[in-house]
C-alpha positions in Angstrom: 0.0 0.0 0.0 1.3 3.5 -1.0 1.7 5.6 2.2 1.6 9.3 1.5 3.7 11.5 3.8 6.2 8.7 4.7 9.4 7.0 3.4 8.9 3.7 1.8 11.2 1.2 0.3 9.8 0.2 -3.1 10.8 -2.0 -6.0 11.4 -0.7 -9.6 8.7 -2.4 -11.7 9.0 -0.4 -15.0 11.4 2.0 -16.8 10.1 4.6 -19.0 11.5 7.7 -20.7 10.4 10.1 -18.0 11.3 8.1 -15.0 10.7 4.7 -13.3 7.5 3.2 -11.8 7.8 1.8 -8.2 5.6 -0.5 -6.3 5.6 -2.8 -3.3 6.6 -6.4 -3.7 3.8 -8.4 -5.3 1.5 -5.2 -5.5 2.2 -4.1 -9.0 -1.3 -2.7 -9.6 -0.5 0.2 -7.4 2.5 2.0 -8.9 4.0 5.5 -8.3 6.4 7.4 -10.6 9.8 8.6 -9.6 10.7 11.3 -12.1 13.8 10.8 -14.3 15.8 13.6 -12.9 15.7 11.9 -9.5 16.5 8.3 -10.7 20.0 7.3 -9.5 22.4 6.2 -12.2 22.3 2.4 -12.8 18.9 1.8 -11.1 17.1 -0.9 -13.0 13.9 -3.1 -12.9 14.0 -5.3 -9.8 16.1 -2.9 -7.8 14.8 -1.4 -4.4 15.0 2.2 -3.5 13.8 4.4 -0.5 11.6 7.3 -1.5 9.3 9.8 0.2 5.7 9.7 -1.2 3.4 12.8 -1.7 1.2 14.3 -4.3 2.4 16.5 -7.2 0.7 19.7 -8.4 -1.9 17.7 -10.3 -2.8 15.7 -7.1 -1.2 12.5 -8.4 0.9 10.4 -6.0 4.6 10.8 -6.8 7.9 9.5 -5.4 10.9 11.7 -4.6 14.4 11.0 -3.4 14.6 14.5 -1.9 14.4 14.7 1.9 11.4 16.8 3.2 11.6 18.8 6.3 8.5 17.1 7.7 7.0 13.7 7.6 3.8 12.2 8.9 3.9 12.1 12.7 6.6 14.6 13.2 6.5 18.2 14.5 8.8 20.7 12.8 9.2 24.5 12.2 8.6 25.5 8.6 8.8 28.9 7.0 5.8 30.5 5.3 6.5 31.0 1.7 3.2 32.5 0.6 -0.2 33.5 1.9 -3.1 33.5 -0.4 -6.9 33.8 -0.1 -7.3 30.0 0.6 -4.5 29.7 3.2 -0.7 29.7 3.6 2.0 27.6 1.9 5.1 26.4 3.7 8.6 25.5 2.3 9.4 22.0 3.2 12.2 21.0 0.8 10.0 19.6 -2.0 9.0 21.1 -5.4 5.4 21.6 -4.2 4.9 23.7 -1.1 2.9 22.3 1.8 -0.6 23.8 2.3 -1.6 25.3 5.7 -5.4 26.0 5.6 -6.7 29.0 7.4 -8.8 26.7 9.7 -5.6 24.9 10.8 -3.9 28.1 11.9 -3.9 28.9 15.6 -2.9 32.4 14.9 -2.8 34.4 11.7 0.6 33.8 9.8 2.6 36.0 7.5 5.1 35.4 4.6 8.5 34.8 6.2 7.1 33.5 9.6 8.4 30.2 11.1 5.5 28.1 12.3 5.5 24.9 14.3 3.4 22.3 12.5 2.6 18.8 12.0 1.1 17.0 8.9 -2.4 15.3 8.2 -4.1 14.0 5.2 -7.4 15.9 4.3 -10.7 14.5 3.1 -9.3 14.6 -0.5 -6.3 12.5 0.6 -3.9 15.5 0.2 -1.1 16.2 2.6 -1.6 19.4 4.6 -0.1 21.2 7.6 -1.7 22.0 10.8 -0.6 24.3 13.8 -2.8 22.1 16.0 0.1 19.8 16.9 -1.3 18.3 20.2 -1.9 14.8 18.8 1.6 14.6 17.2 3.5 15.5 20.4 5.0 12.9 22.6 4.6 12.1 26.3 7.8 10.2 27.0 10.2 12.9 27.9 12.9 12.3 30.6 12.2 15.7 32.2 11.5 15.7 36.0 9.9 18.2 38.5 12.1 21.4 38.8 13.9 20.8 35.4 14.3 23.9 33.2 12.9 23.4 29.7 12.3 25.4 26.6 9.4 25.1 24.2 7.2 26.7 21.7 3.6 28.0 22.6 1.3 26.6 19.9 -2.1 27.3 21.4 -3.8 29.3 24.1 -7.0 28.5 25.7 -8.9 30.6 28.4 -10.2 27.4 29.9 -7.0 25.3 30.0 -4.0 27.6 29.6 -1.0 27.8 27.2 -0.1 24.6 25.3 3.6 24.2 24.8 5.7 22.0 22.7 8.9 21.4 24.8 11.9 20.9 22.6 9.2 21.0 19.8 8.7 17.3 20.7 6.9 16.8 24.1 3.5 17.9 25.2 3.3 20.4 28.0 0.8 22.9 29.5 1.0 26.1 31.5 -2.3 25.8 33.4 -4.8 28.6 33.1 -4.6 29.1 36.9 -0.9 29.9 36.5 -1.5 32.5 33.6 -0.8 35.6 35.6 2.0 38.1 35.6 4.4 37.6 32.9 2.7 34.5 31.7 -0.2 36.6 30.7 2.0 38.2 27.9 2.8 34.8 26.3 1.9 34.6 22.6 1.3 31.8 20.2 4.6 31.0 18.4 6.7 32.3 21.2 9.7 30.3 22.5 9.7 30.3 26.3 11.8 29.0 29.1 9.9 27.5 32.0 10.2 25.2 35.0 8.5 21.7 35.2 6.0 22.1 38.0 4.9 18.5 37.7 4.9 15.5 35.5 1.4 14.1 35.1 0.6 10.4 35.2 0.3 10.2 31.5 3.7 11.7 31.0 2.6 15.2 29.9 4.4 18.1 31.6 2.9 20.9 33.6 5.0 24.1 33.4 5.5 27.2 35.4 7.0 30.3 33.9 7.9 32.0 37.2 10.6 31.1 39.6 9.9 29.3 42.8 9.8 30.4 46.4 12.4 33.0 47.7 13.7 33.7 44.2 10.2 34.9 43.1 9.6 36.7 46.3 12.8 38.8 45.7 11.6 39.7 42.2 8.0 40.5 43.3 9.2 42.6 46.3 11.4 44.7 44.2 8.5 45.2 41.8 6.3 46.4 44.6 9.1 48.9 45.8 9.2 50.3 42.3 5.5 50.8 42.0 5.5 52.5 45.4 8.3 54.8 44.3 6.5 55.5 41.0 3.4 56.5 43.1 5.3 59.1 45.0 5.9 56.9 48.0 2.4 55.6 48.6 0.7 52.7 46.9 -3.1 53.4 47.0 -4.1 49.8 47.9 -2.9 47.1 50.3 -2.9 43.2 50.5 -6.6 43.5 51.4 -7.5 44.7 48.0 -9.4 42.4 45.6 -7.4 39.8 43.7 -8.7 41.5 40.5 -7.1 44.9 41.4 -3.9 43.4 42.5 -3.6 41.5 39.3 -4.3 44.5 37.1 -2.0 46.8 39.0 1.0 44.4 39.6 0.5 41.4 37.4 0.6 39.1 40.6 -1.8 36.9 42.1 -3.1 38.0 45.6 -1.1 35.2 47.3 2.1 36.3 45.5 1.5 39.9 46.5 0.8 39.1 50.1 4.1 37.0 50.3 6.2 39.9 48.8 4.5 42.5 51.0 5.2 40.2 54.0 8.9 40.1 53.0 9.1 43.9 52.7 7.5 44.3 56.1 9.9 41.9 57.8 12.8 43.8 56.3 11.3 47.1 57.6 11.1 48.7 54.2 7.4 49.6 54.2 4.5 50.5 56.4 1.3 48.7 55.8 -2.1 50.3 56.2 -5.6 48.9 55.6 -5.9 50.7 52.2 -2.3 51.7 51.3 1.4 50.7 51.5 3.9 53.5 52.2 7.7 53.5 52.2 9.3 53.6 55.6 11.3 56.7 56.2 
């Protein structure tokens, strides 16, 4: 059976002026052409050759000895070569660019962009690209809790959080509950560095983009000091303010804000009122 989007080792069953026809052993009624310009010197009927199979510009199955940048089941970054009224086209090392339909784009793309994609076969049996790479990502990384990882954000959901492809290979998520502060500014296509907060039973990774414990308290407390200074020495709200106000003004959760304020109080750098925070003179 001819398998589009994959490498196959096929046998030469017929030679013609414009190339050779290939087929599986004992399946000569399903043949595919390898164009003459790609036929290695000396290849003859009965020989085997490894080729990649896709469809040409006329939607006919065709073989190539060229090495595409993406095969079925992989996740790779490809460059946008063109954007048209029907979708985008990606350069992937073959004569015919790979089609990325608008409905498979998790964010609008432009010519020259590099996008993280996997491959699928549409209803017309044509190979296409998708930015919805979740199903193609693996869950068998060797990363453990507190490891630092890098990855590409490929989708953002208000309900679930930011979906990340760690090393562009492994499935990971920044949970929605952790999408505060700097994490709110994360965009699709962005490469981030994060900490593994946990490894789920199925092998997927949960990530945190903020440092843990005392390291983060140091950063948060200095941000509060800057905010107080910018306000002329008095911040017009305290740790009793609503979580929504604290998040809007500082980018922190209420719990983070309270921890940082507690640190500054312990160090004697501020005075805390019921509705304000002041620099201690």
